[in-house]
C-alpha positions as CSV (number, residue, x, y, z in Angstrom):
1,X,-60.9,-5.2,146.6
2,X,-63.2,-7.0,144.3
3,X,-62.0,-8.4,141.0
4,X,-63.4,-6.5,137.8
5,X,-63.8,-9.0,134.9
6,X,-64.0,-6.2,132.3
7,X,-60.6,-4.9,133.0
8,X,-57.4,-6.9,131.9
9,X,-55.6,-8.8,134.7
10,X,-52.9,-7.1,136.4
11,X,-49.4,-8.3,135.8
12,X,-48.1,-9.6,139.1
13,X,-44.3,-9.6,138.3
14,X,-42.2,-7.7,135.7
15,X,-42.5,-9.5,132.2
16,X,-38.9,-8.7,131.2
17,X,-35.7,-10.6,131.7
18,X,-34.0,-8.0,134.1
19,X,-36.9,-7.6,136.5
20,X,-35.4,-4.2,137.8
21,X,-37.8,-2.4,140.4
22,X,-38.3,1.3,139.7
23,X,-39.8,3.2,142.6
24,X,-40.9,6.8,141.6
25,X,-41.5,7.8,145.1
26,X,-37.7,7.4,146.2
27,X,-36.4,9.7,143.5
28,X,-35.2,13.1,144.7
29,X,-35.5,16.1,142.5
30,X,-32.7,18.7,142.0
31,X,-32.9,21.5,144.6
32,X,-31.4,24.5,142.6
33,X,-33.3,25.9,139.9
34,X,-30.4,25.9,137.5
35,X,-30.3,21.9,137.9
36,X,-34.1,21.5,137.5
37,X,-33.8,23.5,134.3
38,X,-30.8,21.7,133.1
39,X,-32.5,18.3,134.1
40,X,-35.7,19.2,132.2
41,X,-33.8,20.1,129.0
42,X,-31.8,17.0,129.3
43,X,-34.9,14.8,129.9
44,X,-37.3,16.1,127.0
45,X,-39.1,18.2,129.7
46,X,-39.8,15.2,132.2
47,X,-38.9,15.3,135.8
48,X,-37.0,12.3,137.4
49,X,-40.2,11.1,139.0
50,X,-42.2,11.3,135.7
51,X,-39.0,9.4,134.1
52,X,-39.1,6.7,136.8
53,X,-42.8,6.1,136.3
54,X,-42.3,5.5,132.7
55,X,-39.4,3.1,133.3
56,X,-41.6,1.2,135.6
57,X,-44.3,1.1,133.0
58,X,-41.9,-0.2,130.4
59,X,-40.4,-2.7,132.7
60,X,-43.9,-4.1,133.1
61,X,-43.7,-4.6,129.5
62,X,-46.6,-2.4,128.7
63,X,-44.9,-0.4,125.8
64,X,-43.8,3.1,125.8
65,X,-47.3,4.7,126.3
66,X,-48.1,5.5,129.9
67,X,-51.4,3.9,131.2
68,X,-53.5,7.0,130.9
69,X,-53.6,6.6,127.1
70,X,-56.2,3.9,127.3
71,X,-54.4,2.0,124.5
72,X,-57.0,-0.9,123.9
73,X,-54.9,-2.8,121.3
74,X,-52.0,-3.2,123.9
75,X,-54.4,-4.3,126.3
76,X,-56.0,-6.9,124.1
77,X,-52.6,-8.1,123.1
78,X,-51.7,-8.7,126.8
79,X,-55.0,-10.5,127.3
80,X,-54.4,-12.7,124.5
81,X,-50.6,-13.5,125.7
82,X,-51.9,-14.0,129.3
83,X,-54.9,-16.5,128.2
84,X,-52.2,-18.4,126.1
85,X,-49.7,-18.6,129.0
86,X,-52.5,-19.8,131.4
87,X,-53.6,-22.5,129.1
88,X,-50.0,-23.4,128.3
89,X,-49.2,-23.8,131.8
90,X,-52.0,-26.0,132.5
91,X,-50.7,-28.2,129.6
92,X,-47.3,-28.2,131.2
93,X,-45.5,-26.7,128.1
94,X,-41.6,-26.3,128.2
95,X,-40.4,-22.6,128.2
96,X,-39.4,-22.9,124.5
97,X,-42.9,-23.9,123.5
98,X,-44.4,-21.1,125.4
99,X,-42.0,-18.7,124.1
100,X,-43.0,-19.9,120.3
101,X,-46.5,-19.8,121.3
102,X,-46.4,-16.2,122.7
103,X,-44.8,-14.8,119.6
104,X,-47.3,-16.6,117.1
105,X,-50.5,-15.9,119.2
106,X,-50.4,-12.2,118.7
107,X,-49.7,-12.5,114.9
108,X,-52.1,-10.7,112.9
109,X,-53.2,-13.9,111.1
110,X,-54.6,-15.4,114.3
111,X,-56.4,-12.4,115.6
112,X,-59.7,-12.6,113.6
113,X,-60.4,-16.2,113.1
114,X,-63.8,-16.0,114.4
115,X,-63.2,-18.1,117.5
116,X,-62.9,-17.4,121.2
117,X,-59.3,-16.6,122.4
118,X,-59.4,-19.7,124.6
119,X,-60.0,-21.9,121.5
120,X,-57.4,-20.4,119.4
121,X,-54.9,-20.5,122.2
122,X,-55.7,-24.2,123.0
123,X,-55.5,-25.1,119.1
124,X,-52.2,-23.2,118.9
125,X,-50.9,-25.4,121.9
126,X,-52.0,-28.6,120.1
127,X,-50.2,-27.6,117.3
128,X,-46.9,-26.8,119.2
129,X,-46.9,-30.0,121.2
130,X,-47.8,-32.0,118.1
131,X,-45.6,-30.6,115.2
132,X,-43.0,-28.3,117.0
133,X,-39.4,-28.7,117.5
134,X,-39.3,-30.8,120.8
135,X,-42.3,-33.1,119.3
136,X,-40.2,-34.4,116.6
137,X,-37.7,-35.8,119.0
138,X,-39.7,-38.9,119.4
139,X,-42.1,-40.6,116.9
140,X,-45.9,-39.9,117.2
141,X,-46.5,-43.4,118.0
142,X,-44.4,-43.2,121.1
143,X,-45.7,-39.9,122.7
144,X,-49.1,-38.8,123.7
145,X,-50.6,-36.3,121.0
146,X,-54.1,-34.8,120.8
147,X,-56.5,-34.5,117.9
148,X,-60.2,-34.1,118.2
149,X,-60.9,-37.2,115.7
150,X,-58.9,-39.7,117.6
151,X,-60.6,-41.8,120.3
152,X,-60.4,-40.4,123.8
153,X,-58.2,-43.4,125.4
154,X,-55.5,-42.6,122.6
155,X,-55.7,-38.7,123.2
156,X,-53.4,-37.0,125.7
157,X,-55.2,-36.8,128.8
158,X,-54.0,-33.2,129.8
159,X,-55.6,-31.6,126.5
160,X,-58.9,-33.6,126.8
161,X,-59.2,-32.6,130.4
162,X,-58.6,-28.9,129.7
163,X,-60.7,-28.9,126.7
164,X,-63.7,-30.2,128.9
165,X,-62.9,-27.7,131.6
166,X,-62.7,-24.7,128.9
167,X,-66.3,-26.2,127.7
168,X,-64.5,-26.7,124.0
169,X,-66.5,-28.9,121.8
170,X,-64.6,-31.5,119.6
171,X,-66.1,-30.0,116.5
172,X,-65.3,-26.4,117.2
173,X,-61.8,-27.4,118.0
174,X,-61.6,-29.4,114.5
175,X,-63.0,-26.3,112.8
176,X,-60.6,-24.0,114.6
177,X,-57.4,-26.1,113.9
178,X,-58.7,-26.4,110.1
179,X,-58.6,-22.5,109.8
180,X,-55.4,-22.1,111.7
181,X,-53.5,-24.7,109.8
182,X,-52.5,-22.8,106.7
183,X,-51.8,-19.6,109.0
184,X,-49.1,-21.1,111.0
185,X,-45.5,-21.3,110.1
186,X,-44.7,-24.7,108.1
187,X,-42.9,-26.4,110.8
188,X,-46.0,-26.1,113.1
189,X,-48.5,-27.4,110.6
190,X,-49.5,-30.5,108.9
191,X,-49.1,-28.7,105.5
């Protein structure tokens, strides 16, 4: 099957911590009409198969709505998080840094900055790696950090390589970081 770039990427594994598998095809329905009626009354008029499909949907962290609703806001939020995850994994960020970034990336303040999702996610990673909780454990002169105004030999090589791969220009990164700085929590910004 060919990959369709207009559709969001499928989630290959459950995004929740429990990772429980629900298979709606293996569920058996009650055989007697009295038990079927009791089940439907007890389950808000849903059969077991429908309920397991909903559980499977919720377990993949897709929300409480079934996929048939075409919830574009939810799909956009998932795309934003997946782009951030891809960039964060490329930069070898810690689990804590990724969780921090995922919670901030989907905030209302960062949705309409006027820059591409890749640029916003990249700049968010810059802020997290430079000003985050783990970054303050070592002085800035003893660790590699990234800023578009620094010379390339003093910048973190992971960031410069990724910016080149994504096609992000230094002036675009600088502008995006300037607009993001006052919208981030104080512990992640230079303000």
